[in-house]
C-alpha positions as CSV (number, residue, x, y, z in Angstrom):
1,M,-1.8,-7.7,51.7
2,G,1.5,-8.6,49.9
3,R,2.2,-11.7,47.9
4,L,4.2,-13.4,50.9
5,E,1.2,-12.7,53.3
6,T,-1.4,-14.2,50.5
7,L,0.9,-17.4,50.3
8,K,1.0,-17.7,54.1
9,Q,-2.6,-17.2,54.6
10,G,-3.8,-19.1,51.5
11,Q,-6.1,-16.3,50.3
12,G,-5.9,-13.1,48.4
13,F,-6.3,-14.3,45.0
14,N,-9.7,-13.7,42.8
15,T,-12.7,-14.5,44.6
16,E,-15.4,-16.7,43.1
17,T,-17.4,-13.8,42.2
18,Q,-14.4,-12.0,40.7
19,R,-13.8,-15.2,38.8
20,C,-17.3,-15.3,37.4
21,N,-17.0,-11.9,35.6
22,I,-13.6,-12.8,34.0
23,P,-14.3,-15.7,31.8
24,L,-16.7,-14.3,29.2
25,V,-14.9,-11.2,28.6
26,A,-11.6,-13.0,28.2
27,R,-13.2,-15.7,26.0
28,L,-14.5,-13.3,23.5
29,T,-11.5,-11.5,23.5
30,D,-9.3,-14.5,23.1
31,E,-11.5,-15.8,20.2
32,Q,-10.8,-12.5,18.4
33,L,-7.2,-12.2,19.1
34,R,-6.3,-15.7,18.4
35,R,-8.0,-15.2,14.8
36,Q,-5.7,-12.4,14.5
37,L,-2.8,-14.4,15.7
38,H,-3.3,-17.2,13.0
39,A,-4.0,-14.2,10.3
40,D,-0.4,-12.9,11.0
41,H,0.8,-16.4,10.8
42,Y,2.4,-16.3,14.3
43,I,3.0,-20.2,13.8
44,E,5.2,-19.9,10.8
45,Q,7.4,-17.1,12.3
46,G,8.7,-19.6,14.7
47,L,11.7,-18.0,16.8
48,G,11.3,-14.9,14.6
49,L,8.1,-14.0,16.8
50,D,8.7,-10.8,18.9
51,M,5.9,-10.4,21.5
52,W,7.9,-8.0,23.7
53,N,5.7,-5.0,23.1
54,W,2.4,-7.1,23.1
55,E,-0.5,-6.2,25.5
56,R,-1.5,-8.5,28.0
57,D,-5.0,-9.6,26.3
58,K,-2.8,-10.7,23.2
59,L,-0.2,-12.5,25.5
60,I,-3.1,-14.5,27.2
61,A,-4.8,-15.3,23.7
62,L,-1.3,-16.6,22.8
63,A,-1.2,-18.9,25.6
64,V,-4.7,-20.1,25.1
65,D,-3.7,-21.0,21.6
66,L,-0.5,-22.8,22.6
67,A,-2.6,-24.8,25.0
68,Y,-4.9,-25.9,22.5
69,R,-1.7,-26.8,20.3
70,V,-0.3,-29.1,22.9
71,N,-3.6,-30.6,24.0
72,L,-3.5,-29.4,27.4
73,H,-7.4,-28.8,27.8
74,Q,-8.1,-32.6,26.7
75,I,-5.4,-34.0,28.8
76,L,-6.5,-32.1,31.9
77,K,-10.3,-32.0,30.9
78,L,-10.1,-28.5,31.6
79,P,-12.8,-25.9,30.8
80,L,-11.7,-23.1,28.8
81,E,-13.2,-20.5,30.9
82,R,-11.4,-21.7,34.0
83,F,-8.3,-21.7,32.2
84,C,-8.7,-18.2,31.1
85,S,-9.5,-17.1,34.6
86,Y,-6.4,-18.8,35.8
87,L,-4.3,-17.0,33.3
88,E,-5.8,-13.9,34.4
89,A,-4.8,-14.5,38.0
90,L,-1.5,-15.8,37.0
91,A,-0.7,-12.4,35.0
92,D,-2.2,-10.4,38.1
93,E,0.6,-11.9,40.2
94,Y,3.5,-10.8,37.9
95,F,5.0,-7.3,38.7
96,A,4.1,-5.2,35.3
97,S,6.8,-2.7,36.9
98,N,9.5,-5.3,36.2
99,T,11.4,-4.4,33.1
100,Y,12.3,-8.1,32.5
101,H,10.9,-10.7,34.8
102,N,7.2,-10.0,34.1
103,F,4.2,-11.7,32.2
104,T,5.6,-10.8,28.7
105,H,8.8,-12.8,29.5
106,A,7.0,-15.6,31.1
107,T,4.9,-15.8,27.9
108,D,7.9,-15.4,25.8
109,V,9.6,-18.4,27.6
110,L,6.3,-20.4,27.2
111,Y,6.4,-19.7,23.4
112,V,9.9,-21.0,23.2
113,L,9.3,-24.1,25.0
114,C,6.1,-24.8,22.7
115,H,8.6,-24.6,20.0
116,L,10.8,-26.9,21.6
117,L,7.8,-29.2,22.3
118,L,6.0,-29.0,18.8
119,D,8.5,-28.0,16.2
120,C,11.5,-29.6,17.7
121,N,9.4,-32.7,18.5
122,A,10.1,-33.1,22.4
123,T,6.6,-34.2,22.9
124,S,7.7,-37.6,21.4
125,R,10.1,-37.8,24.5
126,M,7.7,-37.0,27.2
127,T,4.6,-38.3,28.7
128,E,1.3,-36.2,28.4
129,Y,1.7,-35.0,32.0
130,E,5.1,-34.0,31.5
131,I,4.1,-31.9,28.5
132,V,1.4,-30.1,30.5
133,A,3.6,-29.7,33.7
134,S,6.3,-28.0,31.7
135,F,4.1,-25.9,29.9
136,L,2.4,-24.5,33.1
137,A,5.8,-24.3,34.7
138,A,7.0,-22.3,31.9
139,H,4.3,-19.6,32.4
140,A,4.6,-19.5,36.1
141,H,8.5,-19.9,36.5
142,D,9.0,-16.5,37.6
143,V,5.7,-15.6,39.0
144,G,5.9,-13.1,42.1
145,H,9.4,-12.2,41.0
146,P,10.2,-8.9,42.7
147,G,12.6,-7.7,40.2
148,T,15.6,-8.4,42.4
149,N,17.6,-11.4,42.4
150,N,18.3,-14.3,45.2
151,H,21.3,-12.5,46.3
152,Y,19.5,-9.6,47.0
153,Q,16.7,-11.1,49.2
154,I,19.5,-12.7,51.3
155,A,21.5,-9.5,51.4
156,A,18.8,-7.1,52.2
157,N,17.1,-9.5,54.5
158,T,13.8,-9.4,52.6
159,P,10.7,-11.3,53.8
160,L,11.4,-13.9,51.0
161,G,15.0,-14.2,52.1
162,I,13.8,-14.9,55.5
163,K,11.1,-17.2,54.6
164,Y,13.1,-19.1,52.1
165,G,16.7,-18.9,52.7
166,E,19.4,-18.7,50.3
167,S,19.0,-21.8,48.3
168,A,16.7,-21.0,45.4
169,T,14.9,-18.2,47.2
170,L,12.8,-16.8,44.2
171,E,12.5,-20.1,42.4
172,T,10.9,-21.8,45.4
173,Y,8.6,-19.0,46.1
174,S,7.4,-18.9,42.3
175,A,6.9,-22.7,42.6
176,D,4.8,-22.2,45.9
177,L,2.8,-19.3,44.3
178,G,2.2,-21.1,40.9
179,Q,1.1,-24.2,42.8
180,Q,-1.4,-22.3,44.9
181,L,-2.7,-20.7,41.8
182,L,-3.2,-24.1,40.1
183,E,-5.2,-25.3,43.4
184,Q,-7.1,-21.9,43.6
185,Y,-8.3,-22.3,40.1
186,S,-8.7,-26.1,40.1
187,V,-6.8,-26.4,37.2
188,L,-5.8,-30.1,38.0
189,E,-8.7,-31.3,39.6
190,N,-10.3,-33.4,36.8
191,I,-7.3,-35.8,36.7
192,P,-6.7,-38.6,39.0
193,S,-5.0,-37.6,42.4
194,A,-1.7,-39.9,41.6
195,D,-1.4,-38.2,38.2
196,R,-1.9,-34.7,39.9
197,A,0.6,-35.3,42.4
198,A,3.3,-36.6,39.9
199,L,2.4,-33.4,37.7
200,I,2.9,-31.0,40.5
201,S,6.4,-32.6,41.2
202,T,7.4,-32.2,37.6
203,F,6.1,-28.5,37.5
204,R,8.1,-27.6,40.7
205,T,11.1,-29.4,39.4
206,C,11.1,-27.7,36.2
207,I,10.7,-24.2,38.1
208,L,13.4,-25.2,40.4
209,G,15.6,-26.0,37.4
210,T,15.8,-22.5,36.3
211,D,17.9,-21.5,39.2
212,M,21.0,-20.2,37.5
213,A,23.0,-21.3,40.7
214,Q,22.5,-25.1,39.5
215,H,23.5,-24.2,35.9
216,H,27.0,-25.5,36.1
217,T,25.8,-28.4,38.2
218,T,23.4,-29.2,35.5
219,C,25.9,-29.1,32.8
220,L,28.3,-31.6,34.6
221,A,25.3,-33.9,35.3
222,L,24.7,-34.0,31.6
223,K,28.2,-35.1,30.5
224,H,27.7,-38.2,32.5
225,L,24.7,-39.4,30.6
226,P,24.9,-41.6,27.5
227,I,25.0,-39.9,24.1
228,D,21.5,-39.3,22.7
229,F,20.0,-40.3,26.0
230,Y,16.8,-38.6,25.2
231,T,16.9,-39.2,21.3
232,Q,16.7,-43.0,21.7
233,N,13.7,-44.8,23.1
234,Y,12.1,-43.0,25.9
235,P,14.1,-43.8,29.2
236,P,12.4,-46.0,31.6
237,K,14.2,-44.4,34.4
238,R,14.9,-40.8,35.3
239,P,18.3,-39.7,36.0
240,G,18.6,-37.7,39.0
241,R,21.2,-35.7,41.1
242,T,21.2,-34.7,44.8
243,N,21.0,-31.1,45.7
244,G,22.0,-30.7,49.5
245,E,20.6,-33.2,51.7
246,S,17.0,-33.1,51.2
247,S,15.9,-32.6,47.6
248,T,16.4,-34.3,44.4
249,H,16.3,-32.3,41.0
250,A,15.7,-34.9,38.3
251,L,17.5,-34.5,35.1
252,C,14.3,-34.8,33.2
253,L,13.8,-33.4,29.9
254,P,10.9,-31.0,30.6
255,S,13.2,-29.2,33.5
256,L,16.1,-29.0,30.9
257,L,14.2,-27.5,28.1
258,L,12.5,-25.1,30.3
259,H,16.0,-23.9,31.5
260,A,16.9,-23.7,27.8
261,A,13.8,-21.7,27.0
262,D,14.5,-19.3,29.9
263,I,18.0,-18.5,28.6
264,S,17.0,-18.5,25.1
265,G,17.4,-14.8,24.1
266,P,20.4,-15.5,21.9
267,C,19.0,-18.3,20.0
268,R,16.3,-16.4,18.6
269,A,15.7,-15.8,14.8
270,N,17.3,-12.4,14.7
271,L,19.7,-10.2,16.7
272,D,16.9,-7.6,17.5
273,I,15.1,-10.1,19.6
274,W,18.1,-11.0,21.6
275,L,19.1,-7.4,22.0
276,T,15.6,-6.4,23.3
277,R,15.7,-9.0,26.0
278,S,19.5,-8.2,27.0
279,V,18.6,-4.5,27.4
280,A,15.5,-5.4,29.5
281,V,17.2,-7.4,31.8
282,T,20.1,-5.1,32.3
283,R,17.8,-2.3,33.0
284,E,16.4,-4.5,35.7
285,F,20.0,-5.3,37.1
286,V,20.8,-1.6,37.2
287,Q,17.7,-0.9,39.1
288,Q,18.8,-3.6,41.6
289,G,22.2,-2.1,41.7
290,D,20.6,1.2,43.0
291,C,18.6,-0.4,45.5
292,E,21.8,-2.3,46.9
293,R,23.5,1.3,46.9
294,K,20.7,2.8,48.7
295,Q,20.5,-0.1,51.2
296,H,24.2,0.4,52.0
297,I,24.9,-3.3,50.6
298,S,27.8,-4.1,48.6
299,V,26.9,-3.2,45.0
300,T,26.8,-6.1,42.6
301,E,29.6,-5.3,40.0
302,S,27.6,-6.2,36.9
303,F,24.7,-4.2,38.1
304,D,26.5,-1.1,38.9
305,R,25.2,1.8,36.6
306,L,28.5,3.7,37.3
307,I,30.6,0.6,36.1
308,L,28.4,-0.2,33.2
309,Q,28.1,3.6,31.9
310,A,32.0,3.9,32.0
311,E,32.3,0.6,29.9
312,G,30.0,2.0,27.3
313,I,28.6,-0.1,24.4
314,D,31.6,-2.0,23.9
315,G,31.4,-3.4,27.7
316,F,27.8,-4.3,27.0
317,Q,28.8,-6.2,24.1
318,R,31.4,-8.0,25.9
319,R,29.3,-9.0,28.7
320,E,26.8,-10.3,26.6
321,T,29.2,-12.5,24.5
322,E,31.0,-13.6,27.6
323,F,27.6,-14.7,29.0
324,T,26.4,-16.4,26.0
325,K,29.7,-18.1,25.3
326,G,30.5,-19.1,28.8
327,L,27.1,-20.1,30.0
328,V,24.3,-20.4,27.1
329,L,26.4,-22.0,24.3
330,P,27.8,-24.9,26.5
331,Y,24.6,-25.5,28.1
332,F,22.8,-26.0,24.5
333,R,25.7,-28.1,23.4
334,D,25.4,-30.4,26.4
335,V,21.5,-30.8,26.1
336,E,22.2,-31.5,22.2
337,R,24.6,-34.3,23.3
338,V,21.6,-36.0,24.9
339,W,18.7,-34.7,22.8
340,N,19.4,-33.6,19.3
341,G,16.1,-31.7,18.8
342,I,17.5,-28.7,20.3
343,K,20.2,-28.4,17.5
344,P,18.4,-25.6,15.5
345,L,18.7,-23.7,18.5
346,R,22.2,-24.0,19.1
347,V,23.0,-23.3,15.3
348,S,21.1,-20.1,15.6
349,L,22.6,-18.9,18.7
350,E,26.3,-19.7,17.1
351,D,25.0,-17.6,13.9
352,N,23.8,-14.6,16.2
353,I,27.1,-14.5,18.0
354,R,29.0,-14.2,14.5
355,S,26.6,-11.6,13.3
356,W,27.1,-9.2,16.3
357,D,29.3,-7.0,14.6
358,S,26.9,-6.5,11.7
359,L,24.3,-4.6,14.2
360,D,23.8,-0.7,13.5
361,R,26.1,0.7,16.2
362,K,24.1,3.9,16.5
363,A,20.7,2.1,16.9
364,V,22.2,-0.3,19.4
365,T,23.9,2.7,21.4
366,K,20.3,4.4,21.3
367,L,18.9,1.3,22.9
368,W,21.7,1.0,25.5
369,A,21.1,4.2,26.6
370,T,17.6,3.4,27.9
371,I,19.2,1.3,30.3
372,F,20.1,4.1,32.4
373,V,16.9,5.9,32.4
């Protein structure tokens, strides 16, 4: 049974019997790995921490430690064993075969979000339930991602495209699948029902806010907010914008910061981390281009291996810098205008852009070649 059928029928995740077999092993493993994480001074590494080659158990241990640091367990009154079971199930629903949209990416985004929450002090601008909602959304924001984008779901007439339509196709699917996991594992059952509903609403808003199709609209909306809007006293009313006729995406800080974390590769402490993510996502794009060609669908120009190979390493650098300067940097500047806590990431991003030419060209070329394997 596929993920879509599972979602339709409300079954197919780990059974209660399977759940009981996970927690003890996970808890013992997590305790050992968490001790090792602290021995390696992972907190002090900040945005220089690179987890791209970590094993799944270590990623889960990091998520557990981050949850403790944001006080998730106390806010939700959530037993550790249940949370570990949920994390195992969440990891299962990510496709390990994806070179980019996988559980590693999800945990990487979660880590950057927690950096914004803790090191940049965003927690002082959120309610405790907003903190928890953004945490859970960060880890689930691409759950079930098939490795091909929204455009492909529609063009190839996939089951997801048929079910969700062309607006935020995969983001809506991930929000649905993530919410089902939270309910399946009773992650929110110990908080009042009204708070639970509000938390789920923020959770879904955060995930929907990662849709790149909404990126420019969000930037425009941010320009209409007062300067330092989120830096001043906690706003009593949330600004919002309408998307289409039926849904409203709030310009809430949790959603803004999750989107920032999702596109934060160029903001990391060194260029190697940025480069690793860029190569991984480009490999996935090329694989989609191959699928488009096989399906006799018009091949997306930036996903076409023939074009990218012809452009070579110079073309790769050009596309990376165009994306970063044209989309990522303006977004970070717009967010900084209303919340200056993001400034260190914006500064790091600009430093990395200036330092790109200092990369070892031979090493970059070798890594770039792996895109086409």
